[in-house]
C-alpha positions as CSV (number, residue, x, y, z in Angstrom):
1,M,6.2,-7.9,-10.1
2,T,5.7,-4.2,-9.9
3,T,3.4,-1.9,-8.1
4,H,0.4,-0.7,-10.1
5,A,-2.0,2.2,-9.8
6,V,-5.4,1.8,-8.2
7,T,-8.1,4.4,-8.4
8,D,-11.3,5.3,-6.6
9,A,-13.1,3.1,-9.2
10,T,-10.9,0.1,-8.9
11,F,-10.0,0.1,-5.2
12,R,-12.7,-2.4,-4.2
13,S,-11.9,-5.0,-6.8
14,E,-8.1,-4.6,-6.6
15,V,-7.7,-4.3,-2.8
16,L,-10.8,-5.2,-0.8
17,E,-11.7,-8.3,-2.9
18,S,-8.1,-9.5,-3.3
19,D,-7.3,-13.1,-2.3
20,I,-3.9,-12.2,-0.9
21,P,-2.9,-9.3,1.4
22,V,-2.4,-5.9,-0.3
23,I,0.0,-3.1,0.5
24,V,-1.5,0.2,-0.6
25,D,0.9,3.2,-0.9
26,F,-1.0,6.5,-0.7
27,W,1.3,9.0,-2.4
28,A,1.4,12.1,-4.5
29,V,3.7,13.3,-7.3
30,W,4.9,16.3,-5.3
31,C,5.8,14.3,-2.1
32,G,9.6,13.8,-1.6
33,P,9.3,11.0,1.0
34,C,6.9,9.2,-1.4
35,R,9.6,9.1,-4.0
36,M,12.0,7.7,-1.5
37,V,9.6,4.8,-0.6
38,A,8.7,3.9,-4.2
39,P,11.8,2.0,-5.1
40,V,11.7,0.1,-1.7
41,L,8.1,-1.0,-2.5
42,E,9.3,-2.1,-6.0
43,E,12.0,-4.3,-4.4
44,L,9.5,-5.7,-1.9
45,S,7.0,-6.4,-4.6
46,N,9.5,-8.7,-6.2
47,Q,10.5,-10.3,-2.9
48,Y,6.8,-11.1,-2.0
49,E,5.6,-11.8,-5.6
50,G,2.5,-14.1,-5.5
51,R,2.1,-13.7,-1.7
52,V,1.4,-9.9,-1.4
53,K,0.0,-7.4,-3.9
54,F,1.5,-3.9,-4.0
55,V,-0.6,-1.0,-5.3
56,K,-0.4,2.8,-5.4
57,V,-3.2,5.3,-4.9
58,D,-2.4,8.9,-6.0
59,A,-4.0,10.8,-3.1
60,D,-4.6,13.9,-5.2
61,E,-6.3,12.1,-8.0
62,N,-8.4,9.7,-5.9
63,P,-10.1,11.8,-3.2
64,Q,-12.8,9.3,-2.3
65,V,-10.6,6.4,-1.2
66,T,-8.2,8.8,0.4
67,A,-11.0,10.4,2.5
68,D,-12.7,7.0,3.2
69,Y,-9.5,5.8,4.9
70,G,-8.7,9.1,6.7
71,I,-5.4,9.7,4.9
72,V,-4.1,13.0,6.0
73,S,-0.4,12.5,5.6
74,I,1.6,10.9,2.9
75,P,3.2,8.5,2.3
76,T,0.8,6.3,4.2
77,L,1.1,2.5,3.7
78,N,-2.1,0.6,4.5
79,I,-2.1,-3.2,4.7
80,Y,-5.3,-5.0,3.9
81,S,-6.1,-8.6,4.4
82,G,-9.4,-10.3,3.7
83,G,-10.9,-6.9,2.7
84,E,-10.0,-5.4,6.1
85,L,-7.5,-2.7,7.0
86,V,-5.0,-4.5,9.3
87,A,-2.2,-2.0,9.6
88,S,-1.5,1.6,8.7
89,R,1.9,3.2,8.8
90,V,2.6,6.9,8.1
91,G,5.8,8.3,6.8
92,A,8.8,7.0,4.9
93,R,10.1,3.9,6.6
94,P,13.1,1.6,6.0
95,K,12.7,-1.5,4.0
96,S,13.3,-3.7,7.0
97,M,10.4,-2.2,8.9
98,I,8.0,-2.5,6.0
99,A,9.1,-6.1,5.6
100,E,8.4,-6.8,9.3
101,D,4.9,-5.5,8.9
102,I,4.4,-7.7,5.8
103,E,5.7,-10.8,7.7
104,S,3.4,-10.1,10.6
105,V,0.4,-10.0,8.3
106,L,1.5,-13.1,6.4
107,A,1.9,-15.0,9.7
108,S,-1.7,-14.2,10.6
109,V,-3.2,-15.2,7.3
């Protein structure tokens, strides 16, 4: 599984209406830390395939969703479950910390 792009137009159907938890990576092309996080999310998307969906929102190209969720720094990883925001983490974080957040959400689903 790989991460795929979500836009202002597809955010509701892809994220809020998902049957499984969703990790949303708010990022931008010019963001160095975002480029560091991207391969980690790809690895995790394979590890959690079928249990968690991984998507990316380009913050520059999707201002509505970015504003709706108060994204002011990137990368920001938001975790949604049942259509609700359940966790938000700002900044590049190690794979182990992201995995802990995912496990915590999966334990509560």
